[in-house]
C-alpha positions in Angstrom: 19.8 0.8 2.7 17.4 -1.9 1.9 13.8 -0.9 1.3 11.4 -3.4 -0.3 7.6 -3.9 -0.1 5.3 -7.1 -1.5 1.6 -7.3 -2.0 -0.6 -10.5 -1.7 -3.8 -11.4 -1.7 -5.5 -12.7 1.2 -8.7 -15.2 1.0 -11.9 -13.2 -0.3 -14.6 -12.5 2.0 -17.4 -14.7 0.1 -20.3 -12.8 2.0 -19.2 -9.8 0.2 -17.5 -8.3 -3.1 -14.6 -7.0 -1.3 -11.1 -8.6 -0.7 -8.2 -8.2 1.7 -5.0 -7.4 0.4 -1.9 -7.4 2.3 0.9 -4.6 1.7 4.1 -5.2 3.0 7.0 -2.5 3.1 11.0 -3.3 4.6 12.7 -0.2 5.6 15.4 -0.5 8.2 15.4 3.0 10.1 11.4 4.0 9.3 9.6 5.4 12.2 6.2 5.8 10.8 4.7 4.7 7.3 1.2 5.1 6.2 -0.3 4.3 2.7 -2.6 6.7 1.0 -4.2 5.9 -2.4 -8.0 6.1 -4.3 -9.2 4.0 -1.5 -8.8 6.7 1.1 -9.0 10.0 -0.9 -5.4 10.1 -0.5 -5.2 10.6 3.2 -2.4 9.0 4.5 -2.8 9.3 8.3 -6.1 7.7 8.2 -4.2 4.3 7.1 -1.4 4.1 9.0 0.8 0.9 8.6 1.6 -1.6 11.4 5.3 -2.1 12.5 5.9 -5.5 13.0 9.5 -4.8 14.2 13.1 -5.2 12.4 12.0 -2.7 10.1 8.7 -4.5 8.7 5.8 -2.9 8.4 2.2 -4.2 6.7 -1.4 -2.9 6.6 -4.5 -5.3 5.3 -6.9 -3.1 3.1 -10.5 -4.0 2.4 -11.0 -2.9 -1.1 -14.0 -3.5 -3.8 -13.2 -4.9 -7.1 -11.8 -2.6 -9.4 -8.0 -0.7 -10.0 -6.5 1.3 -6.6 -3.9 3.7 -7.4 -1.7 4.1 -3.8 2.0 5.6 -2.7 3.7 5.2 0.7 3.9 7.9 3.2 7.5 6.9 4.9 8.4 9.4 7.4 7.1 12.2 5.8 8.4 11.6 2.1 6.2 10.1 -0.6 7.7 6.8 -1.9 6.7 4.7 -4.7 6.1 1.0 -3.6 9.4 -0.6 -5.0 7.5 -3.9 -4.8 4.1 -2.8 -7.0 4.0 -5.2 -9.9 2.1 -2.3 -11.8 2.9 1.6 -11.7 1.3 4.5 -13.8 2.5 7.9 -13.8 1.0 10.7 -11.7 0.9 14.4 -11.8 3.6 15.0 -9.6 6.2 13.1 -11.8 6.3 10.3 -9.8 4.6 6.9 -9.9 1.8 5.5 -8.0 1.4 1.7 -7.2 -1.6 -0.1 -8.7 -3.6 -2.5 -6.8 -6.0 -4.7 -8.9 -8.9 -6.4 -7.0 -11.0 -9.1 -9.0 -14.4 -9.4 -8.5 
């Protein structure tokens, strides 16, 4: 079963100091994918990802500058983003992905 994610910045909003970051995730059989992290106090249900069909899920996050740790919740199971360019250990023995937003 092939699973992968990508993250890429979307052009910054010049009127604010926030930046939109798009997170993409592919999972051929997932029925629900959410993203949780320091930006939403680790509440996955407030940030569901959008299904684009064919196992492709995405979410655009508007984040302030800084480092934001996150994980994915795929069909009720916590998953480390396989495409995260940076990870840090968490207190549960797994890894959190890190999104870095430049000022």
